[in-house]
C-alpha positions as CSV (number, residue, x, y, z in Angstrom):
1,M,104.2,102.3,84.5
2,R,101.0,103.7,85.8
3,R,97.5,104.6,84.8
4,T,95.8,107.3,86.8
5,A,93.4,109.1,84.6
6,V,91.4,109.1,81.5
7,L,91.6,112.3,79.4
8,G,88.9,114.8,79.7
9,S,89.1,117.9,79.1
10,A,113.2,129.6,86.2
11,G,116.1,128.3,87.1
12,T,119.2,130.4,87.9
13,L,122.4,130.4,85.9
14,I,125.4,128.7,87.6
15,A,128.8,129.6,86.5
16,G,132.1,128.0,87.5
17,A,134.7,125.6,86.4
18,L,135.2,121.9,87.1
19,V,136.4,121.4,90.6
20,A,139.7,119.4,90.9
21,G,139.4,116.3,93.0
22,A,135.7,116.3,93.4
23,I,133.9,113.0,93.8
24,V,132.3,112.8,90.3
25,A,132.8,109.3,88.9
26,P,135.2,106.4,89.1
27,T,136.1,107.0,85.5
28,A,136.7,110.2,83.6
29,T,133.8,109.9,81.2
30,A,130.4,108.5,81.0
31,D,129.6,106.0,78.2
32,S,129.6,108.5,75.3
33,R,128.6,105.8,72.8
34,H,125.0,106.4,73.9
35,H,124.8,110.1,74.3
36,N,126.4,112.7,72.2
37,G,129.7,114.4,73.2
38,S,128.1,117.6,74.4
39,E,125.6,115.9,76.7
40,A,128.4,113.6,78.0
41,R,130.5,116.6,78.8
42,G,127.5,118.4,80.2
43,V,126.8,115.7,82.7
44,Q,130.4,115.7,83.8
45,I,130.4,119.4,84.4
46,A,127.1,119.3,86.3
47,A,128.2,116.3,88.4
48,A,131.5,118.1,89.3
49,R,129.6,121.2,90.4
50,A,127.1,119.2,92.4
51,A,130.0,117.2,94.1
52,H,131.6,120.5,95.1
53,A,128.3,122.1,96.3
54,G,127.0,119.0,98.1
55,I,123.5,119.1,99.5
56,D,122.5,121.5,102.3
57,W,120.3,119.3,104.4
58,Q,117.6,121.2,106.2
59,D,114.2,120.5,107.9
60,C,111.7,119.7,105.2
61,P,108.9,122.2,104.4
62,A,105.9,121.6,106.6
63,D,103.6,121.1,103.7
64,W,105.7,118.2,102.4
65,A,104.2,116.2,105.4
66,L,107.4,114.3,106.2
67,S,108.8,113.3,109.6
68,T,111.2,115.7,111.2
69,R,113.7,112.9,111.2
70,I,113.8,113.2,107.4
71,K,115.9,116.1,105.9
72,C,115.4,117.8,102.6
73,G,117.6,119.7,100.1
74,W,118.1,120.7,96.5
75,V,120.4,119.7,93.7
76,T,120.8,121.9,90.6
77,V,121.0,120.4,87.2
78,P,121.0,121.8,83.6
79,L,117.7,121.8,81.8
80,D,119.6,120.8,78.7
81,Y,122.8,118.8,79.2
82,A,124.1,119.9,75.9
83,K,124.1,123.4,77.4
84,P,125.4,122.9,80.9
85,D,125.8,126.7,81.4
86,G,122.3,127.4,80.2
87,K,119.1,127.3,82.2
88,Q,119.2,125.3,85.4
89,I,116.4,123.6,87.4
90,K,116.4,122.5,91.0
91,L,115.6,118.9,92.0
92,A,114.0,118.2,95.4
93,V,115.7,115.5,97.4
94,D,115.2,114.0,100.9
95,R,117.1,111.6,103.1
96,H,116.9,109.6,106.3
97,V,120.4,108.5,107.4
98,S,121.1,104.9,108.0
99,T,120.3,103.4,111.3
100,G,123.4,101.2,111.7
101,T,126.9,101.8,112.9
102,E,129.6,103.6,110.9
103,E,131.1,100.2,110.1
104,E,127.8,99.0,108.7
105,H,127.3,102.1,106.5
106,Q,127.5,101.5,102.7
107,G,126.3,104.8,101.4
108,A,123.1,106.1,99.9
109,L,120.3,104.1,98.3
110,L,118.3,106.1,95.7
111,Y,114.8,105.2,94.8
112,N,112.4,105.8,91.9
113,P,108.8,104.5,92.3
114,G,107.8,104.7,88.6
115,G,105.3,106.6,86.6
116,P,106.8,108.4,84.7
117,G,105.6,111.1,87.1
118,G,106.0,109.4,90.5
119,S,107.6,111.2,93.4
120,G,110.2,109.3,95.4
121,L,110.1,111.6,98.5
122,R,108.1,109.0,100.5
123,F,111.0,106.5,100.3
124,P,112.7,107.5,103.6
125,T,109.4,106.9,105.4
126,R,110.2,103.2,105.1
127,I,112.7,103.9,108.0
128,T,110.5,106.3,110.0
129,S,107.6,103.8,109.8
130,N,109.8,100.9,110.8
131,N,108.9,98.9,107.7
132,P,110.0,95.4,108.7
133,L,111.0,94.6,105.1
134,W,113.6,97.3,105.0
135,T,115.1,97.3,108.5
136,K,118.3,95.3,107.5
137,T,118.9,97.5,104.5
138,A,118.3,100.7,106.5
139,K,121.2,99.8,108.8
140,A,123.5,99.9,105.8
141,Y,122.1,102.7,103.6
142,D,120.8,106.3,103.8
143,F,117.4,106.1,102.2
144,V,117.3,108.9,99.6
145,G,114.2,109.9,97.6
146,F,113.8,112.6,95.0
147,D,111.3,114.2,92.7
148,P,112.5,113.7,89.1
149,R,112.6,116.7,86.7
150,G,109.1,118.0,86.1
151,V,107.6,116.2,89.1
152,G,106.3,117.7,92.4
153,H,108.8,120.1,93.7
154,S,111.3,119.7,90.9
155,A,110.4,122.4,88.3
156,P,106.9,120.9,88.0
157,I,105.2,120.9,84.6
158,S,101.4,121.1,83.9
159,C,99.2,120.6,80.9
160,V,95.8,121.8,82.1
161,D,94.2,123.4,85.1
162,P,94.1,120.8,87.9
163,Q,90.5,121.3,88.8
164,E,89.5,120.9,85.1
165,F,91.7,117.8,85.0
166,V,89.8,116.0,87.8
167,K,86.3,117.2,86.9
168,A,83.9,114.3,86.4
169,P,82.2,112.5,84.8
170,K,84.4,112.2,81.8
171,P,83.3,110.7,78.4
172,D,83.1,106.9,78.3
173,P,86.5,105.7,76.9
174,V,84.8,102.9,75.0
175,P,83.5,104.5,71.8
176,D,80.1,103.7,70.4
177,S,80.6,105.6,67.2
178,E,83.0,107.4,64.9
179,A,81.7,110.6,66.5
180,D,82.8,109.4,69.9
181,K,86.3,108.7,68.5
182,R,86.5,112.1,66.9
183,A,85.5,113.7,70.2
184,Q,88.3,111.8,72.1
185,R,90.8,112.7,69.4
186,K,89.9,116.3,69.8
187,L,90.4,116.1,73.6
188,A,93.8,114.4,73.2
189,A,95.0,117.1,70.7
190,E,93.8,119.8,73.1
191,Y,95.7,118.2,75.9
192,A,98.9,118.1,73.8
193,D,98.4,121.8,73.0
194,G,97.9,122.6,76.7
195,C,101.2,120.9,77.5
196,A,103.0,123.0,74.9
197,E,101.3,126.2,76.2
198,R,101.9,125.7,79.9
199,S,105.2,123.8,79.9
200,G,106.7,124.2,76.4
201,D,110.2,125.1,77.4
202,M,110.5,121.9,79.5
203,L,109.0,119.4,77.1
204,P,112.0,118.7,74.8
205,H,114.1,117.8,77.8
206,M,111.6,115.6,79.6
207,T,113.4,112.4,78.5
208,T,114.4,109.3,80.4
209,P,118.1,109.8,79.4
210,N,118.0,113.3,80.9
211,T,116.5,111.9,84.1
212,A,119.3,109.3,84.2
213,R,121.8,112.1,83.8
214,D,120.0,113.9,86.7
215,L,120.5,110.7,88.7
216,D,124.2,110.8,88.1
217,V,124.4,114.4,89.3
218,L,122.4,113.4,92.4
219,R,125.0,110.6,93.0
220,A,127.8,113.1,92.8
221,A,126.0,115.6,95.1
222,L,125.6,112.9,97.7
223,G,129.4,112.3,97.6
224,E,128.9,108.8,96.2
225,K,131.5,107.3,93.9
226,K,129.0,104.8,92.6
227,L,125.2,104.5,92.6
228,N,123.0,102.2,94.7
229,F,119.5,102.3,93.1
230,L,116.1,100.7,93.6
231,G,113.7,101.3,90.7
232,V,110.1,100.0,90.5
233,S,107.9,100.0,87.3
234,Y,109.1,102.9,85.1
235,G,111.9,103.2,87.6
236,T,113.3,100.0,86.0
237,Y,113.6,101.7,82.6
238,L,115.3,104.6,84.3
239,G,117.7,102.1,85.9
240,A,118.2,100.4,82.5
241,V,119.0,103.7,80.8
242,Y,121.3,104.7,83.6
243,G,123.1,101.4,83.5
244,T,123.6,101.8,79.8
245,L,124.9,105.4,80.0
246,F,126.9,105.0,83.1
247,P,127.7,101.3,83.5
248,D,130.8,101.8,85.6
249,H,129.0,104.2,87.9
250,V,126.7,101.4,89.2
251,R,127.4,99.7,92.5
252,R,124.2,97.9,93.3
253,M,120.9,98.0,91.3
254,V,117.6,96.3,92.0
255,V,114.9,96.6,89.4
256,D,111.4,95.5,90.3
257,S,108.5,95.0,87.9
258,V,110.3,95.6,84.7
259,V,109.5,97.7,81.6
260,N,110.6,95.9,78.4
261,P,113.5,98.1,77.3
262,A,113.6,97.0,73.7
263,K,113.7,100.1,71.4
264,D,110.7,99.0,69.4
265,N,108.7,98.6,72.7
266,I,109.2,102.2,73.9
267,W,106.4,103.3,74.2
268,Y,103.6,102.6,71.8
269,E,104.0,98.9,71.8
270,A,104.5,98.8,75.5
271,N,101.0,100.2,76.0
272,L,99.4,97.8,73.6
273,N,101.1,94.9,75.4
274,Q,99.9,96.4,78.7
275,D,96.3,96.2,77.5
276,I,96.6,92.4,77.1
277,A,98.3,91.9,80.5
278,F,95.7,94.1,82.3
279,Q,92.9,91.9,80.9
280,K,94.6,88.7,82.2
281,R,95.0,90.2,85.7
282,W,91.5,91.6,85.7
283,D,90.3,88.0,84.9
284,D,92.4,86.8,87.9
285,W,90.6,89.3,90.2
286,K,87.2,88.3,88.9
287,A,88.0,84.6,89.7
288,W,89.0,85.6,93.2
289,V,85.8,87.6,93.7
290,A,83.8,84.6,92.6
291,Q,85.7,82.3,94.9
292,N,84.7,84.6,97.8
293,D,81.1,85.1,96.8
294,A,80.1,84.3,100.4
295,A,81.7,87.6,101.4
296,F,80.8,89.8,98.5
297,H,77.6,88.4,96.9
298,I,78.6,89.6,93.4
299,G,78.7,86.4,91.4
300,T,79.8,82.7,91.8
301,T,81.7,82.6,88.5
302,P,84.1,85.0,86.8
303,A,81.5,85.3,84.0
304,Q,78.9,86.4,86.5
305,V,81.2,88.9,88.0
306,E,82.0,90.3,84.6
307,Q,78.3,90.5,83.7
308,E,77.7,92.5,86.9
309,Y,80.5,94.8,86.1
310,L,79.1,95.5,82.6
311,K,75.7,96.1,84.2
312,L,77.2,98.6,86.6
313,R,79.1,100.3,83.8
314,A,76.0,100.6,81.6
315,S,74.0,102.0,84.4
316,A,76.7,104.5,85.3
317,K,76.9,105.6,81.7
318,K,73.2,106.3,81.6
319,N,73.0,107.9,85.0
320,P,76.4,108.7,86.6
321,I,76.6,107.5,90.2
322,G,76.3,110.5,92.5
323,G,76.4,112.6,89.3
324,V,80.2,112.1,89.0
325,V,81.0,108.4,88.5
326,G,80.6,107.2,85.0
327,P,82.4,104.5,83.0
328,A,85.7,106.4,82.9
329,E,85.7,106.9,86.7
330,L,84.8,103.2,87.2
331,I,87.8,102.1,85.2
332,G,90.0,104.5,87.2
333,F,88.6,102.8,90.4
334,F,88.7,99.1,89.3
335,Q,92.0,99.2,87.6
336,S,93.7,99.2,91.0
337,A,92.7,95.5,91.3
338,P,94.9,94.4,88.4
339,Y,97.7,96.6,89.7
340,Y,97.8,95.6,93.4
341,D,96.6,92.6,95.3
342,S,96.5,94.8,98.4
343,T,93.4,96.6,96.9
344,W,91.4,93.4,96.1
345,V,89.4,93.3,99.3
346,R,88.7,97.1,99.4
347,I,87.5,97.3,95.8
348,A,85.3,94.2,96.1
349,R,83.9,95.4,99.5
350,T,83.1,98.9,98.1
351,W,81.4,97.4,95.1
352,S,79.5,94.9,97.3
353,N,78.4,97.7,99.7
354,Y,77.2,99.7,96.7
355,R,75.1,96.9,95.6
356,A,73.6,96.8,99.1
357,G,72.7,100.4,99.0
358,D,75.9,102.3,100.1
359,T,76.3,104.7,97.1
360,Q,78.5,107.2,98.9
361,A,81.4,104.9,99.5
362,L,81.7,104.3,95.7
363,V,81.4,108.0,95.0
364,D,84.1,108.8,97.5
365,A,86.4,106.1,96.1
366,A,85.9,106.6,92.4
367,G,84.9,110.3,92.1
368,P,87.0,113.4,92.4
369,D,87.4,115.4,95.6
370,M,87.2,119.0,94.3
371,S,88.2,120.4,97.7
372,D,91.5,118.6,97.6
373,L,93.4,121.2,95.7
374,A,96.9,119.9,96.5
375,G,95.9,116.3,95.6
376,N,94.3,117.4,92.4
377,A,97.4,119.4,91.5
378,S,99.6,116.4,92.2
379,S,97.4,114.1,90.0
380,E,97.5,116.6,87.1
381,N,101.2,117.0,87.4
382,G,101.8,113.3,87.5
383,N,99.7,112.8,84.4
384,A,101.5,115.7,82.6
385,V,104.9,114.1,83.4
386,Y,103.8,110.7,82.3
387,T,102.7,112.1,79.0
388,A,105.7,114.4,78.5
389,V,108.3,111.7,79.1
390,E,106.6,109.0,77.0
391,C,106.0,111.4,74.2
392,A,109.6,112.7,74.3
393,D,111.3,109.4,74.6
394,A,110.2,108.0,71.3
395,K,108.6,108.8,68.0
396,W,104.9,107.9,68.1
397,P,102.6,107.0,65.2
398,T,100.9,110.1,63.8
399,N,98.5,108.2,61.6
400,W,95.1,107.9,63.3
401,Q,94.3,104.8,61.2
402,Q,97.1,102.9,62.9
403,W,95.8,103.8,66.4
404,D,92.3,103.0,65.4
405,R,93.2,99.6,63.8
406,D,95.4,98.4,66.7
407,N,93.1,99.4,69.5
408,T,89.9,98.2,67.7
409,R,91.6,94.8,67.2
410,L,92.8,94.6,70.8
411,H,89.5,95.7,72.3
412,K,87.7,92.7,70.9
413,D,89.6,90.3,73.2
414,Y,91.0,92.7,75.9
415,P,88.3,95.3,76.5
416,F,89.1,96.2,80.1
417,M,91.7,98.9,79.5
418,T,92.4,99.1,75.8
419,W,90.5,102.3,74.8
420,A,91.1,104.1,78.0
421,N,94.8,103.5,77.5
422,A,94.7,104.6,73.9
423,W,93.1,108.0,74.7
424,M,95.6,108.6,77.5
425,N,98.5,108.1,75.2
426,L,97.0,109.7,72.1
427,P,98.4,113.2,72.8
428,C,101.7,111.8,71.7
429,A,100.3,111.6,68.1
430,T,100.1,115.3,67.9
431,W,103.0,116.2,70.2
432,S,104.7,119.5,69.1
433,A,108.0,119.0,71.0
434,K,110.9,117.0,69.6
435,Q,110.6,113.2,70.0
436,Q,113.8,111.2,70.5
437,T,114.9,107.7,69.4
438,P,115.0,105.3,72.4
439,L,118.3,104.2,73.7
440,E,119.7,100.7,72.9
441,V,119.8,99.3,76.4
442,K,122.9,97.1,76.7
443,T,125.7,96.0,79.0
444,G,128.7,98.4,79.1
445,K,132.1,98.0,80.6
446,G,132.1,97.9,84.4
447,L,128.4,97.1,84.9
448,P,128.1,94.9,88.0
449,P,125.4,92.2,88.4
450,V,121.9,93.7,88.5
451,L,119.1,92.1,90.5
452,I,115.8,91.8,88.6
453,V,112.6,90.9,90.4
454,Q,109.3,90.2,88.6
455,S,106.0,88.4,89.0
456,T,104.7,86.4,86.0
457,R,101.2,87.9,85.9
458,D,102.1,91.6,86.3
459,A,99.5,93.8,84.5
460,A,101.4,97.1,84.2
461,T,104.8,95.6,83.2
462,P,104.4,92.2,81.6
463,Y,106.8,89.4,82.5
464,E,108.5,89.5,79.1
465,G,110.1,92.8,80.1
466,A,112.1,91.2,82.9
467,V,113.3,88.5,80.5
468,E,114.4,91.1,77.9
469,L,116.4,93.2,80.4
470,H,117.9,90.0,81.8
471,K,119.2,89.2,78.3
472,R,120.6,92.7,77.8
473,F,122.3,93.1,81.2
474,K,124.9,90.3,81.2
475,G,125.6,88.9,84.6
476,S,122.2,90.0,85.9
477,R,120.1,87.6,88.0
478,L,116.3,87.2,87.7
479,I,114.0,86.3,90.6
480,T,110.6,85.3,89.3
481,E,107.5,85.2,91.5
482,Q,105.5,82.5,89.9
483,D,101.7,82.7,89.5
484,A,101.5,86.2,91.1
485,G,100.7,89.5,89.6
486,S,101.0,92.3,92.1
487,H,103.0,95.3,90.8
488,G,106.0,96.1,92.9
489,V,107.2,92.8,94.2
490,T,109.9,94.0,96.7
491,G,107.2,95.7,98.8
492,L,105.4,92.5,99.5
493,V,106.0,89.9,102.2
494,N,107.6,86.9,100.4
495,P,110.7,85.6,102.3
496,C,112.0,83.9,99.2
497,I,112.3,87.4,97.6
498,N,112.8,89.6,100.6
499,E,115.9,87.7,101.9
500,R,117.5,87.7,98.5
501,V,117.0,91.4,98.0
502,D,118.5,92.0,101.5
503,T,121.5,89.8,100.7
504,Y,122.2,91.5,97.4
505,L,122.0,95.0,98.8
506,L,124.1,94.1,101.9
507,T,126.7,91.9,100.2
508,G,126.4,92.3,96.5
509,Q,125.9,88.5,96.2
510,T,123.3,86.8,94.1
511,D,122.3,83.2,93.6
512,G,124.4,81.1,91.2
513,Q,121.4,80.8,89.0
514,D,118.0,82.4,88.4
515,V,115.4,81.7,91.1
516,T,111.7,81.0,91.0
517,C,109.7,81.8,94.1
518,T,106.2,80.7,95.0
519,P,103.6,83.5,95.2
520,H,103.0,85.7,98.2
521,A,99.8,85.1,100.2
522,T,96.5,85.7,98.4
523,P,94.4,88.3,100.0
524,K,91.5,87.1,102.3
525,P,88.2,88.9,102.7
């Protein structure tokens, strides 16, 4: 799951019958216990059509900025799986073929980076960039990325004009008064209305189960009998839902930095739990900055670093830095530290340089670039999809008193992200489109061992989520990175983890018991 912003301000019809003998699935039906009969039949029909059509791989559009070694194509899916002959949308997909021999080839590995709202189209660049963590896996698998429904090039949705979306400074997320709360509530309701106005026909169908059904159609279009899947962050919940709906369609599945799939956690409670975890990881970063005071000169104790942050925040609230960086933009900038260790040095250095007189570096890092029209459109789209999926997946509280009570309570002890997170999710309280009941994630017949990878101090997806999925997916194996908290463990250099991920993807083998690994290296200034 991701946090990227604080709120401020036709397909074609495809006819045809099922194709005899098409590579659709190893069994005749998906697990219809968990989606109604019409949707189960709809995904079968769509998968059969996709298997017959395949994917017409071509050079990628130039503005996608991908290597010429990567090829792109489209897969058609129903907007509503209960109406497989109704409106269709096209999903953008790309691929780099495996680098090994024909004997080494094991099919396609599909990837979802999270969000909701993240694009997976960069995944094949792990081959073109010769990423050393993935060279062994690349010999066995075609690396396949895609834009999920609503994202990027796949029938993108929108909730507000992108230039308005990125405009800064935005109101301070931390309210000083009831008037501040009323203003934020108004912004959230207006955002929800904007989603309905700009993307209303898509909103009821922007669910994780529908994206999982899309994933099964992609599998069929690729000519794969079973799915190999790597999901990170929200991608782990997509994988959990897919594994529940289509247990006997899974061949290999790695889930990294896991969303707690319990029904009562999706999604209101997940965000409250996230606030607590973000505070803990923020505290880790402050301790690291203090330990490296010789490099950064911000404070020699975590308390001093926090005090300097609060002073910066107060000053930016009174006089936004460069006219555009206020408290909301500072949260957007500093929140990368709890997310990713790889940002620790850059964030501390930018802050340190600002204190030494370099204002522009902080403005460039934390403020909007109004000239980046494509980047701003991508940011707005990502936030729209994030909101649409989380609002559609589950029924959210509509009583403001509950939101106010819960977030006021949490803010006392976990102030770093709580109110910013609340306002980002509050559009779900006034969402006009239908909200579903979350799936009961569980093991179904034919589900193979799933590999779960998780750090203990992850801010975005707290460790308890990995434990919960481990319980629900029988036969799964959990690899724990102890005393670490970077989000997205499989992308980090840690041989204890990297070698096991390779072994699983290449052979299907896991350790005989769960494994605990020491943390990856701490960043150095």
